[in-house]
Residue, then its C-alpha position, 0 to 999 in steps of 0.5 A: m130669238n131661237g128656232p123660227l128665225q132659221r128654221p126651215l119650213h117642213f113643206l119644202v121638197p127639192a126642185v129640179a129645173a132645166v137650165l137654158l143658156l141663150a146667146g147674144c149679138s156682135p160688138h161694135r167699135g169706135e172712139l173714146p176707148p182707153e189706150p190701148a183698148p181691148a176689143p169687146e168680146p161678144i157673146v156668141p151662140g154656142p153650146p152651154p159651158a161644161p158644168d163645174t166640177l162637183v163633189e159629194p157633200p160632207a156626211d153632216a151637210a145640211v143639204l137636201p137629197g140630190d143637191r150638189i156642191p161646187v168644189e170651189w167658189r172665191g178660192q175656198a171650199l163652199q160650205p152648206s148654208p147654216v140651216e137647222a135640219p127640218g124638225a119633225w113634229d110628234d104626231a100627237e103634237r102636230g096641229a094640236w094647238t091649231e085644232a084647239m084654237l079652231a074649236e073655240m073660235t066663233l064664226r066672226q073670229k074665224v072670218g077675222q083670221m082671213i083678213m089682212p089689212w095694210v099697216l104703215g111701218d112708221f113710228a106711231p106712238e100709242g094713242s096716235a090715230n094711226f096706231e089706234r086704228v090698227a089696234r082696234m082692228i086687232e082687238e075688235q075685228e080680231i084680224g088674223g094678220m097684216i101687211v106692213s109697208v115702209g118703215t125703218p127696220l127697228d120701227v117696224a120690229a118694235k111696232l109689230n112686237v106691240y101689235q102681237q102682244r095686243s092680239r089674242i091669236p098670233l098675227l101672221v105678218a106679210a110684206d112686199l119684199e120683192t128685192g129683199a127686206g130693203f124693198r120696204l125697210r130701206g129706212a128713210t131719207h132725211l131732208p133737206g140734206v138728202h141723207d140716206l139713213g140706211g136700212a135693210t138690204n136692197f137687192p137689184s131687181l129680179m130681172a138683174v138676177g135673170a141677167t146673171d143667170d146664176r141659180f146660187l145668187a137667186y138662192e142667196m137673195g131668197r135666203i137673205t130676204a128670209l133672215e132679215a124679214r124674220a128678224v123684224g117680225i115678218h113671216v111672209p115676204f110676198a116674193p118671188v114674182l113668178d110672172v113671165n114678162s113676155n110683153p115688153d109693153n107690160p106696165i106693171i111687171n117689167t123688171r120685177s120678173f126674172g125674165e121672158n123665158p119660162l124655163r129660166v123664170a121657173d129655175l131661178g124662182t124655185c132657187f129663190v123659194r128654196g133659199m127663203q123657205e130653208h131659212g124660216a120664211v114663207a115664199t109667195g109666188k105672184h101673181f098667179p096665174g101670170h101677169g106677164d102678158t098684159e098692157t093694162d095696170s091692174h091697179l087701174a083697170l082689169p087686164v085681159i089675157r086671151a090665151d088658151r090653156e095650152r099656151l098658159d101651161r107652156l108660158e104663164l103657168s110653168p114657173f108657178r107649177a115648178a114652184v108649187e112642186a118645189g114646196m112653195g108655201a103660198i101664192m098670191t092671185a092676180h086681178i086679171a081675166l083669162p077667158g080661156i079658163t075662167e067661168e066668165s070672160r071678164l071675171p078676175a082670176t082672184l074670184s074664179r073657182n076654176v083658177l084657185t080651186g079647180l086648177l091650183r088646189e085640185e089639179w096641182g094639189f097645192e096645200g099652201i096659203v092662197f092670198t088675194d092681191a090687194m082687194d082695193m085695186n080698181a080691177i076688183d074694187q070697181l067691179y063689185s061691192r066690197e062685201e060681194a068681192a070678199v064673198r066671191a074671193v072666198l068662194a073661189g078658194a082664197d084663204v086671205l083677203l089682202m088689204p080690203p078697202s073696209p075690213e069691217a065690210a069684208i067680214r060682214g059680207v063673208m059672215d052674212a054669206v055663211l049665215s045665209g048658206r051661200i058659203p059653207e062654214e066648212r069652207i071657212d074652217a079649211s082656210v082658218r085651219r091652214l092659217l093656224l097650222l102655218k102659225e103653229q109651224l112658224e112657232l108663233h104660238r110659242e114666241r110671237t115677238v122678236d129680239l130688238e137688240a138682234v136686229h142690228r146683227t142681222v139686217g143690212i149687215p155687210a155680208h148681205t149687202d155684199r151679195a146685193r153688190e155682187v148681183a148688181e155687178r154681175s148683171l150689168t148688160l151692154l147692148r150698144n157700144e158704137r165706136g167703142i165708147l166704153p170703157l171710158r178713158g176717165t180723163r180728169t180734165a174732161n168736161v162731162l154732162s150727167l143728166t138724170y131722168r127720174r120721178q120727182n120723189d125719187l130723191m136718191g135716183g142718180r146720187a150714187f151714180d153721179a158721186r162716183l162719176r165726180q170722183t173721176y170727172p171733177r168738172l162734172a156738170t149735173r142736171t135732173l130731169t122729170r116729166d115736167t121739164p119744159a122743152s126749152e130746157y132740152a134745147s138749152l142742154l143740147r147747146q151745152a152738150r155740143s161743147t162737152d166731151l161726153v154726155v151720160i144720161s141715166l134713166h130711172v124708169t121702172a115701167v113702160a107706163y104707170a098711173g097714166s104716164v108714159a115711160i119717158p117724154s118725147e123731148l128726152s127721146s129726141f134729145v138722145q137721137e139728136l146727140a147721136a145725129a150730131r155724133i156727140p159722145h154719149v152713153v145711156v144707162s137704164f136703171g130700170n125699164p130695159y126696153l127704152l132703147r126703142e125710143f132712141p135706137d141710135a144711142q151710141g152706148y146703151l147699158l142696162a143696170w136693171s134697177g136704181s138701187q144704190e149698189s146698181q148705181r155704183a156698179a154701173a158707174r164703175s163699169l163705165f171706167g173699166e173697173i169691173p167687167i160687163r158680162g150680163r146677158t139680157p133675160t128678155r128680148i129688147p125689140p126690135n133688134f135684141e133677142i134673149g141672151a144678147g150682151l157685149r162682153i167687156e173685161a175690166t181694164t183699169a188698175r183698180a179693176g176687181s169684182t167678185p168672180e162668177t159663181g155658177g153654183d147650184c142653189g139650195l146648198 
């Protein structure tokens, strides 16, 4: 498919953001090092490193004004990204299709353009109930787009092609792709053999990118996400998350954020935005105006942030404003109450004109698309009727009502409000014009389907998964290394016990990690633990641990709490503490929530891998044996003892050592 797949969006402008490098803490020494064992090198406070030597870009380079290109990376000259120069619309052509379509639309058709329901990305043959449900929304309700969820890349691409052909006006397709297209299009796991059938590229979490503190990797994550999304027919990846995770007890953001420092979140976020929009997709910052300092899950209830405007400007709003100034094309609202700026103390920002129109449109001059967060979340759905919630969101300034529980009720509510004079029709026209103009800019009016044969050439290819591996390896962060337990000797005759704590349905949690451990430890014993594991089993495991040489505990926990469940059970916390008290050699690896160290502060080894992706699991296992260095620094505080920038540095030690070197380059190459 020519044109839109790699065509940059015209509203993108260069971003300039500050670089803040923070320092860490001291190492510890102890037992079980390889022989000889080099002392871990601590990250200590000090001045930021000198910038890379830079050269002016070639005259024909596809870069924006002010960009700089590092001289060398991986031993060879860095080339600009293969992006077409921005195409200029002829003044007579620009918006002509948009105005023609808008002029002929009825009120119902215009309101339908503002509706984006949820669609599963599975294989659904024509005539099946799931397929026909969506087809009716397209043909009868004339919806303007959809948010597609999990499925294989080819199933999603084929389904979207069919739906696009059914629609009178091209559909705008979105998806939650926070860690790349693999966040939703990872594919499938075939049972009972638990075979991973592959799929799109799945990066580690954004906080892993924060741990690398590498702007180039943030840009690359945006670039690859855009290319793979457009290849399957998705135009609006709902990414990046620009929330500042300033509250360690946040149950909903956590590692979905780049980190806790608003300047670094802004810097990495704008690089991600540029990578995405220079490669044909619409970046969407979420969750505006900032969901980072909450202790309530907005899926379940309404969170409240009690902060004044000065604090909001300094912390929550800073990354969003930077991204808007960088030309970000869309924003997703947060279902949170901010009494400091909203009209009512418990009014969600999604329904606040002060937030969406006063702050975002009028004060900041944002001209992109405003998406609501899912309208079926309890923070909205339990407070208002479905018609009233839709009306209030439109009055506040939303352009798209995302995932309304009843699209028909949302359309009916907004239409009635227009006909009664509560909503001026000009207000509807403004949103629909923005949406149609974006579809025109994406050239969907010329070609709305994708080439299915090209999916294999773009999605999940080695060049993309190599970048995900690089993020995984560069992000590894070591906070505790008592008695020098890492790197491990890797004695093949050792008796090692590997315990994996995960959700019942996380079938791949720990599999890649244990597979790599078993290559070194043929006698490896493995156990899977869940929140339903009885206390008696922990007692049995502790007895077994006393006769082993090493215990490795991997924790696949994504947040402090979700849907009413705690992060880890007290029995597991006590188990790790008892290992420490008995001086049984052990290492804890967190494949998600980094704050778990509070539950067992005396753990002998504590390694942060930031996500449970396959690449993160493999990288973590390799680092335990010294095959790759550990160099990451935490982009968030880990209470009570670790500040932003903490991390013990350990170089690779084995003959098989090898990892990609640090890039440290600029973004937007």
